C-alpha positions as CSV (number, residue, x, y, z in Angstrom):
1,M,8.1,-8.6,-11.7
2,T,10.2,-5.5,-11.3
3,L,11.7,-4.5,-8.0
4,G,12.9,-1.0,-8.8
5,E,16.3,-2.0,-10.2
6,R,17.6,0.0,-13.1
7,T,21.0,-1.6,-13.9
8,E,22.1,-5.1,-14.8
9,R,24.0,-5.3,-11.5
10,G,20.8,-4.2,-9.6
11,R,18.8,-6.7,-11.5
12,R,21.1,-9.5,-10.5
13,I,21.1,-8.5,-6.8
14,A,17.3,-8.3,-6.8
15,E,16.9,-11.6,-8.5
16,R,19.3,-13.4,-6.1
17,S,17.5,-11.8,-3.1
18,L,14.1,-12.8,-4.4
19,D,15.3,-16.3,-5.2
20,R,16.4,-16.6,-1.5
21,W,12.9,-15.6,-0.3
22,I,11.2,-18.0,-2.7
23,E,13.4,-20.8,-1.2
24,R,12.2,-19.8,2.2
25,L,8.6,-19.0,1.6
26,G,7.8,-21.1,-1.4
27,E,6.7,-20.2,-4.9
28,P,3.9,-17.7,-4.6
29,E,0.4,-18.7,-5.7
30,G,-2.3,-16.3,-4.7
31,L,-2.2,-12.6,-3.9
32,E,-1.3,-13.1,-0.2
33,D,1.7,-15.2,-1.2
34,H,2.8,-12.5,-3.7
35,L,2.4,-9.8,-1.0
36,A,4.3,-11.9,1.6
37,L,7.2,-12.5,-0.8
38,R,7.5,-8.8,-1.8
39,L,7.1,-7.5,1.8
40,A,9.6,-10.0,3.1
41,H,12.0,-9.0,0.4
42,A,11.5,-5.2,1.1
43,T,11.9,-5.6,4.9
44,W,14.1,-8.7,5.1
45,D,11.6,-9.9,7.7
46,P,10.1,-13.4,7.3
47,F,7.6,-12.8,10.0
48,I,5.7,-10.3,8.0
49,T,3.5,-13.2,6.9
50,E,2.1,-13.5,10.4
51,T,0.7,-10.0,10.5
52,L,-0.4,-9.6,6.9
53,R,-4.1,-9.2,6.2
54,V,-6.1,-9.1,2.9
55,V,-9.7,-8.2,3.6
56,P,-12.4,-9.2,2.7
57,S,-10.9,-11.3,0.0
58,E,-8.2,-11.4,-2.7
59,G,-10.9,-10.9,-5.4
60,E,-12.4,-7.8,-3.8
61,V,-8.9,-6.2,-3.3
62,V,-8.0,-6.8,-7.0
63,R,-11.4,-5.5,-8.2
64,G,-11.0,-2.5,-6.0
65,L,-7.6,-1.7,-7.6
66,K,-9.1,-2.2,-11.1
67,R,-12.0,0.2,-10.3
68,A,-9.6,3.0,-9.1
69,E,-9.5,6.2,-11.0
70,L,-6.9,7.9,-8.9
71,V,-4.3,7.0,-6.3
72,A,-3.8,9.0,-3.1
73,V,-0.6,8.5,-1.1
74,D,0.4,10.0,2.2
75,V,3.9,11.3,1.3
76,E,6.0,11.9,-1.8
77,M,8.4,9.0,-1.1
78,V,5.5,6.6,-1.6
79,R,4.5,8.2,-4.9
80,A,8.1,8.0,-6.1
81,G,8.2,4.3,-5.2
82,I,5.1,3.4,-7.1
83,R,5.6,5.6,-10.2
84,R,6.1,2.6,-12.6
85,S,2.9,0.9,-11.3
86,L,1.0,4.2,-11.7
87,K,2.2,4.3,-15.3
88,R,1.1,0.7,-15.9
89,L,-2.3,1.5,-14.5
90,G,-2.6,4.8,-16.4
91,L,-3.4,6.6,-13.1
92,D,-2.2,9.8,-11.5
93,A,-1.4,10.1,-7.8
94,L,-2.1,13.0,-5.3
95,V,0.1,13.4,-2.3
96,A,-1.7,14.2,0.9
97,S,1.2,15.9,2.6
98,R,1.2,18.4,-0.3
99,E,-2.6,18.8,-0.4
100,G,-3.1,19.4,3.3
101,R,-3.1,22.6,5.3
102,S,-1.9,23.2,8.9
103,S,-4.8,22.8,11.3
104,A,-5.2,22.7,15.1
105,R,-7.5,19.6,14.6
106,D,-5.3,17.5,12.4
107,T,-1.9,16.9,10.8
108,V,-1.1,18.4,7.4
109,T,-1.1,14.9,5.9
110,G,-4.4,13.9,7.6
111,D,-6.0,17.1,6.3
112,G,-4.6,16.4,2.8
113,M,-6.1,12.9,2.7
114,R,-9.4,14.3,3.9
115,R,-9.3,16.9,1.1
116,I,-8.5,14.3,-1.6
117,L,-11.1,11.8,-0.4
118,S,-13.8,14.4,0.0
119,E,-13.2,15.7,-3.6
120,H,-12.7,12.4,-5.5
121,E,-14.3,8.9,-5.9
122,R,-12.8,5.5,-6.7
123,V,-9.5,6.3,-5.0
124,A,-6.9,3.7,-4.2
125,V,-5.2,4.9,-1.0
126,V,-1.6,4.0,-0.2
127,V,-0.3,5.0,3.3
128,G,3.2,4.1,4.4
129,N,3.7,6.6,7.2
130,A,0.9,8.7,8.7
131,P,-1.8,7.1,10.8
132,T,-3.8,10.3,10.5
133,A,-3.9,9.8,6.7
134,A,-5.0,6.2,7.2
135,E,-7.8,7.3,9.5
136,K,-9.5,9.2,6.7
137,V,-10.2,6.0,4.9
138,G,-12.7,5.1,7.6
139,E,-14.3,8.6,7.5
140,Y,-14.6,8.6,3.7
141,R,-15.0,5.0,2.9
142,E,-17.5,5.6,0.1
143,S,-14.7,7.3,-1.9
144,V,-12.2,4.5,-1.5
145,S,-12.0,1.6,-4.0
146,V,-9.1,-0.1,-2.2
147,A,-6.7,0.8,0.7
148,L,-3.2,-0.3,1.4
149,L,-2.5,0.8,4.9
150,M,1.0,0.4,6.3
151,P,1.4,3.4,8.7
152,V,4.1,3.2,11.2
153,G,4.6,4.0,14.9
154,L,2.2,5.5,17.5
155,G,-1.5,5.2,16.5
156,S,-0.7,2.8,13.6
157,L,-1.9,-0.4,15.2
158,E,-5.2,1.1,16.4
159,V,-6.0,2.4,12.9
160,K,-5.0,-0.9,11.3
161,F,-7.3,-2.9,13.6
162,A,-10.2,-0.4,13.0
163,A,-9.7,-0.6,9.2
164,L,-10.6,-4.3,9.4
165,D,-14.2,-3.3,10.1
166,W,-14.6,-0.4,7.6
167,G,-15.9,-2.6,4.8
168,V,-13.2,-1.3,2.3
169,P,-11.1,-3.8,0.3
170,L,-7.9,-3.7,2.3
171,I,-4.3,-4.8,2.6
172,T,-2.6,-4.1,6.0
173,N,-0.3,-5.6,8.6
174,L,-1.4,-5.9,12.2
175,S,1.7,-4.5,13.7
176,M,3.2,-1.1,14.6
177,R,5.7,-1.8,11.8
178,G,5.2,-0.1,8.5
179,G,6.7,2.6,6.4
180,T,7.3,3.6,2.9
181,P,9.2,0.4,1.8
182,M,6.3,-1.7,3.0
183,A,3.5,0.4,1.4
184,V,5.5,0.6,-1.9
185,A,6.2,-3.1,-2.0
186,A,2.6,-4.0,-1.2
187,F,1.2,-1.7,-3.9
188,N,3.6,-2.8,-6.6
189,A,3.0,-6.4,-5.8
190,L,-0.8,-5.9,-6.0
191,V,-0.4,-4.1,-9.4
192,D,1.8,-6.9,-10.7
193,Y,-0.6,-9.6,-9.5
194,A,-3.7,-7.8,-10.8
195,L,-2.3,-7.1,-14.2
196,E,-0.6,-10.4,-14.7
197,S,-3.2,-12.9,-13.3
């Protein structure tokens, strides 16, 4: 399991931190345990386990990732955080905030995600910031192989609850909390789990 560390000192710090979370949460067994461990480590929040959801099942989420032919992220920071996982999967990522255009009806990031999902199939969607990008998963669900939705702030909780009924393999947290670190940690944990189990 890699946590983004690049130096020996970074590795030691990451390992000590992870060991502390394993002591608290226990040795991870299934996907949900792996996600909880990585998300708690990324946020230093043990209560993340109470809001975490894997829908409809671990198997469907893993199969969704393995079917993906492209990854769509909401912002560049998310792509930067998952670059090693993208390489391991042999996939490219498109960034919605770069693909979108200014519109009176939507945000640039929402428009960008719409463009990506309307032009591609078998997309793994990773959202760590923009609820407007997460909404597009519900509108273009036939293009989505798996979604990791961790948008933050206003509108985020509503879209996360709605996503539970979209019929798309999904990882989310039922809270207004979210952000790039959570989305990155969840995607990297999913890739580790899918490729190593």
